[in-house]
C-alpha positions as CSV (number, residue, x, y, z in Angstrom):
1,M,122.2,25.5,181.4
2,S,125.8,25.3,182.9
3,T,125.6,25.9,186.9
4,P,128.8,25.2,188.9
5,P,128.6,25.8,192.5
6,P,132.3,26.0,193.8
7,P,132.6,25.9,197.5
8,A,135.2,28.2,198.6
9,M,137.3,27.2,201.6
10,S,140.0,29.1,203.8
11,T,141.0,29.4,207.4
12,P,140.9,32.0,208.8
13,P,138.8,33.5,205.7
14,P,140.7,35.9,203.5
15,P,139.5,38.9,201.6
16,K,138.0,37.6,198.1
17,Q,135.6,38.8,195.7
18,C,132.8,37.5,193.1
19,R,130.4,38.7,190.8
20,L,126.9,38.4,192.3
21,F,126.2,37.5,196.0
22,L,123.1,35.7,196.9
23,L,123.1,33.9,200.4
24,L,120.6,31.3,200.7
25,L,119.2,30.9,204.4
26,P,117.9,27.2,205.0
27,A,114.2,27.1,206.1
28,M,115.0,26.0,209.7
29,S,117.5,28.8,210.2
30,T,116.9,31.7,212.1
31,L,118.7,35.1,212.7
32,S,118.7,34.4,216.5
33,P,121.9,33.3,218.3
34,P,122.9,29.8,218.0
35,P,122.6,27.5,220.8
36,P,125.5,26.9,223.4
37,G,128.5,25.3,222.0
38,H,127.6,25.8,218.4
39,V,128.7,28.9,216.2
40,D,126.5,29.0,212.9
41,S,128.6,30.6,210.1
42,S,125.7,31.3,208.0
43,S,124.3,33.6,210.9
44,I,127.9,35.5,211.0
45,I,127.6,36.1,207.3
46,V,124.1,37.4,207.6
47,D,124.7,39.6,210.5
48,S,127.6,41.2,208.8
49,I,125.7,41.9,205.5
50,M,122.8,43.3,207.2
51,L,124.5,45.6,209.6
52,S,126.8,46.8,206.7
53,M,124.4,47.1,203.8
54,Q,120.9,47.1,205.5
55,I,119.6,44.5,203.0
56,P,116.2,42.9,203.8
57,V,115.7,38.9,203.8
58,I,113.4,38.0,201.0
59,D,111.2,35.1,202.0
60,L,110.5,33.0,198.9
61,A,107.5,31.1,200.1
62,P,104.7,33.5,198.8
63,Y,106.2,33.4,195.3
64,L,106.7,29.7,195.3
65,E,103.0,29.0,196.5
66,F,101.9,31.4,193.8
67,S,104.0,29.8,191.1
68,G,102.7,26.3,192.2
69,K,99.2,27.4,191.6
70,F,99.7,29.5,188.4
71,P,103.1,28.2,186.7
72,T,103.1,30.4,183.5
73,P,101.5,33.7,184.2
74,D,102.8,36.7,182.4
75,K,104.3,39.9,184.0
76,D,100.8,41.3,184.6
77,G,99.3,38.2,186.2
78,F,100.8,39.1,189.7
79,D,98.9,40.4,192.4
80,S,100.1,43.7,193.9
81,R,101.6,42.1,197.0
82,L,103.7,39.6,195.0
83,K,104.6,42.5,192.4
84,S,105.8,44.6,195.2
85,L,108.2,41.7,196.4
86,C,109.3,41.2,193.0
87,V,110.3,45.1,192.9
88,E,111.9,44.6,196.2
89,V,114.2,42.0,194.7
90,S,115.1,43.9,191.5
91,R,115.5,47.1,193.5
92,T,118.1,45.3,196.0
93,L,120.0,43.6,193.1
94,R,120.2,47.1,191.2
95,E,121.5,49.0,194.6
96,T,123.7,46.4,196.2
97,G,124.3,43.3,193.9
98,A,123.4,41.1,196.9
99,L,120.5,39.4,198.0
100,L,119.4,37.3,201.1
101,V,116.8,34.9,200.4
102,K,115.0,32.2,202.4
103,D,113.8,29.2,200.7
104,P,111.5,26.6,202.5
105,R,112.6,23.9,200.2
106,C,116.1,24.0,201.7
107,T,116.5,22.9,205.3
108,A,119.5,23.1,207.8
109,E,120.1,19.5,207.3
110,D,120.6,19.8,203.7
111,N,123.4,22.3,204.4
112,D,125.0,20.4,207.3
113,R,125.4,17.3,205.0
114,F,127.1,19.3,202.5
115,L,129.3,21.1,205.0
116,D,130.5,18.1,206.9
117,M,131.3,16.3,203.7
118,M,133.4,19.1,202.6
119,E,135.2,19.7,205.8
120,K,136.1,15.9,205.7
121,Y,137.3,16.4,202.2
122,F,139.5,19.4,202.9
123,E,141.1,17.9,205.9
124,M,142.7,15.3,203.6
125,P,146.3,15.6,202.8
126,D,147.1,17.9,199.9
127,D,148.8,15.3,197.8
128,F,145.3,13.8,197.9
129,K,143.4,16.7,196.8
130,R,145.8,17.4,194.3
131,R,144.7,14.4,192.3
132,Q,141.4,16.2,191.6
133,E,143.4,19.1,190.2
134,R,142.5,19.9,186.4
135,P,144.5,23.0,185.2
136,Q,144.1,21.9,181.6
137,L,140.3,22.5,181.9
138,H,140.9,26.1,183.4
139,Y,139.9,24.4,186.8
140,Q,136.4,24.4,185.9
141,V,136.1,20.8,187.6
142,G,137.8,19.5,190.7
143,V,139.7,21.3,193.1
144,T,141.6,24.4,192.7
145,P,144.7,24.5,195.3
146,E,145.4,27.9,197.2
147,G,147.7,30.3,195.4
148,V,146.4,29.7,191.9
149,E,143.3,32.1,191.5
150,V,144.2,35.7,191.3
151,P,141.5,38.2,192.9
152,R,140.3,40.5,190.1
153,S,140.7,43.5,192.3
154,L,144.4,42.8,192.3
155,V,144.9,43.1,188.6
156,D,141.8,45.1,187.5
157,E,142.9,48.9,187.2
158,E,139.4,50.2,186.5
159,M,138.2,48.2,189.7
160,Q,140.9,49.6,191.5
161,E,139.8,53.2,190.7
162,K,136.4,52.5,192.0
163,L,137.4,51.1,195.1
164,R,139.7,54.0,195.7
165,A,136.7,56.5,195.2
166,M,134.7,54.9,198.0
167,P,134.4,56.5,201.3
168,I,137.3,55.3,203.4
169,E,135.3,53.5,206.0
170,F,133.7,51.3,203.2
171,Q,136.8,50.4,201.2
172,P,137.9,46.7,201.2
173,S,141.2,45.2,201.9
174,T,143.4,45.2,198.9
175,P,144.7,41.7,198.3
176,T,148.6,41.6,197.8
177,G,148.7,38.2,196.2
178,P,147.0,35.1,194.8
179,D,144.0,33.8,196.8
180,P,145.1,31.4,199.6
181,K,141.6,29.8,199.6
182,W,141.0,26.2,198.1
183,R,138.0,25.5,196.0
184,Y,136.3,22.6,194.7
185,M,134.2,23.0,191.3
186,W,131.2,20.7,190.9
187,R,128.9,21.2,187.7
188,V,125.1,20.3,188.1
189,G,123.0,19.6,185.4
190,P,123.4,17.9,182.1
191,R,126.3,18.6,179.8
192,P,125.6,19.9,176.1
193,S,126.2,17.2,173.5
194,N,127.9,19.5,171.2
195,T,129.8,22.7,172.3
196,R,132.6,25.0,171.1
197,F,133.6,25.3,174.8
198,K,134.6,21.7,176.1
199,E,136.7,23.0,178.9
200,L,133.7,24.6,180.5
201,N,131.5,21.7,180.1
202,S,133.9,19.0,181.2
203,E,132.6,16.0,183.3
204,P,132.8,16.2,187.1
205,V,135.6,14.8,189.2
206,I,134.6,12.6,192.1
207,P,137.6,12.0,194.9
208,E,138.0,8.4,196.0
209,G,136.6,7.3,199.2
210,F,133.6,9.6,199.2
211,P,130.8,7.2,198.2
212,E,128.1,10.0,198.9
213,W,129.9,12.7,197.0
214,K,127.8,12.8,193.9
215,D,124.4,12.5,195.8
216,T,125.4,15.1,198.2
217,M,126.9,17.8,195.8
218,D,123.8,17.3,193.3
219,S,121.3,17.4,196.0
220,W,122.4,20.7,197.5
221,G,123.4,21.9,194.0
222,Y,119.9,21.5,192.5
223,K,118.3,23.1,195.6
224,M,120.4,26.2,195.1
225,I,119.6,26.2,191.5
226,S,115.9,26.1,192.4
227,A,116.5,29.1,194.6
228,I,118.4,31.1,191.8
229,E,115.5,30.2,189.4
230,A,113.0,31.8,191.7
231,V,114.8,34.9,192.3
232,A,115.6,35.1,188.6
233,E,111.8,34.9,187.8
234,M,111.1,37.5,190.6
235,A,113.7,39.8,189.4
236,A,112.7,39.6,185.8
237,V,109.2,40.9,187.0
238,G,110.7,43.7,189.2
239,F,112.7,44.8,186.0
240,G,109.4,45.0,183.9
241,L,110.1,41.9,182.0
242,Q,108.6,38.7,181.3
243,K,108.8,36.1,183.9
244,D,111.0,33.7,182.2
245,A,113.1,36.4,180.8
246,F,116.2,35.4,182.7
247,T,115.4,31.6,183.3
248,S,114.5,30.5,179.7
249,I,118.4,31.0,179.2
250,M,119.9,31.9,182.5
251,K,122.1,34.7,181.3
252,Q,124.5,36.8,183.2
253,I,122.3,39.7,184.5
254,E,124.6,42.6,184.1
255,W,124.9,42.0,180.3
256,L,121.3,41.3,179.7
257,T,120.4,44.8,181.8
258,A,123.0,46.7,180.0
259,G,124.6,47.6,183.1
260,E,121.4,48.3,185.1
261,C,122.4,45.6,187.5
262,I,125.9,45.9,188.2
263,A,128.3,43.1,188.9
264,G,129.6,43.4,192.3
265,M,132.0,42.3,194.8
266,H,132.0,40.6,198.3
267,E,134.9,40.7,200.8
268,V,135.2,37.9,203.5
269,V,136.2,39.4,206.8
270,V,137.2,38.2,210.2
271,T,134.9,39.4,212.9
272,D,134.8,38.9,216.5
273,R,132.3,36.2,216.0
274,T,134.6,34.4,213.6
275,I,137.5,34.5,216.1
276,D,135.0,33.1,218.8
277,A,134.1,30.2,216.2
278,I,137.8,29.4,215.7
279,K,138.4,29.1,219.2
280,L,135.4,27.0,220.1
281,A,136.0,24.6,217.0
282,S,139.7,24.2,218.4
283,E,138.7,23.4,222.0
284,Q,136.4,20.9,220.5
285,N,138.7,19.6,218.1
286,R,136.5,20.0,215.0
287,S,137.5,21.1,211.8
288,L,138.8,24.8,211.3
289,W,138.3,24.8,207.4
290,R,135.7,27.6,206.7
291,V,133.3,26.0,204.2
292,S,130.9,28.0,201.8
293,S,128.5,26.9,198.8
294,T,128.9,29.3,196.2
295,L,126.6,28.7,193.1
296,F,127.2,30.5,189.6
297,A,124.0,30.0,187.7
298,H,124.6,31.3,184.0
299,I,123.7,30.6,180.5
300,A,125.1,27.5,178.6
301,S,128.4,28.4,176.8
302,D,127.4,28.5,173.3
303,A,124.2,30.7,173.7
304,V,124.5,34.5,172.9
305,L,124.6,37.3,175.7
306,K,122.5,40.5,174.5
307,H,120.5,42.8,176.1
308,L,116.8,42.1,176.9
309,D,113.6,44.3,175.9
310,H,114.0,47.9,177.0
311,F,117.6,47.4,178.3
312,A,118.7,47.8,174.5
313,D,118.0,51.2,174.8
314,S,120.2,52.1,177.8
315,P,122.9,54.7,177.0
316,L,125.2,51.9,178.4
317,A,124.3,49.4,175.9
318,C,127.3,49.8,173.9
319,K,129.6,48.7,176.7
320,Y,127.8,45.2,176.5
321,P,128.3,43.9,172.8
322,P,126.5,40.5,171.9
323,M,129.1,37.6,172.5
324,C,128.9,33.9,173.4
325,A,128.4,33.1,177.1
326,G,131.4,30.8,176.9
327,E,133.6,33.6,175.5
328,F,132.7,36.0,178.4
329,V,133.5,33.0,181.0
330,E,137.0,32.4,179.4
331,Q,137.7,36.2,179.4
332,E,137.1,36.3,183.0
333,L,139.0,33.0,183.9
334,A,141.9,34.4,182.1
335,V,142.0,37.5,184.3
336,I,141.8,35.6,187.3
337,N,144.7,33.3,186.2
338,L,142.6,30.1,185.9
339,K,142.7,29.9,182.0
340,G,146.3,29.8,181.0
341,N,147.7,28.6,184.3
342,N,150.3,25.8,184.4
343,G,151.1,26.0,180.7
344,D,147.5,25.7,179.6
345,A,146.8,27.6,176.6
């Protein structure tokens, strides 16, 4: 399994896009207003998503409790309440490509420790940060500076047509150039001993002067992976598959479902609460970097992507031919200017 969570940074946050958006709410977080003198960026994102898309919050606690007692049930071993919850997960992914989940294993303190460290890192001079840049590895470890990655919606004509077909009030802003955010890629989990895709499985890069770096990144990364695995199991049951249909290989879900669950986008926008957060941080002399933890959980590079079970009968199945996951990732990296950048072949 290859699971890189890149924290994406920008200030103020620019429009950007990704494939599947899952926002993990720490167990101690709530949807109520933050205390005086503090603005919680997670609650800003949650409010924006819930208002615009009406996405329910999925509490993983009942499923995790059940899984702890019955670790290997098949898809028919779930009671009606849990099965309904799993169907809600698959329905939401199918209809929106986004999911809000609350995991009791994750605390606000876990999140804060990660955010504090990343704010400290991104406050460092650009010359220092560029020491962790690895263009020859497609930027899949270390830092990606601003102005390198190109938003897919800027170069993908099919995607642009879909965006133009949307009602005007729902159309996202169209990027005009490379992404102004900085990003740090950190891979979580063991690397394969033998692989065709060495650039996608390189050893992590640790910046000097951050002794807590590895423990902090791995701790938060593994907790996010655990949440993703629970969601993947629930989605599989909701789609009528065996519980481990996705987690046994952690494949890209659009490919496995032959387009039943389509890869989506998300746009980061500046709201009134964002402006308030910026003003408050400035007044308190705090960091103005907006930090987010984004985790991509997908199959090991050398495994083959192909349709699962009844999805092979989909009329769209021909659009998703079998291919190595590493080939799929490299194609995506080439489109967004991460593979082939700075003379890399």
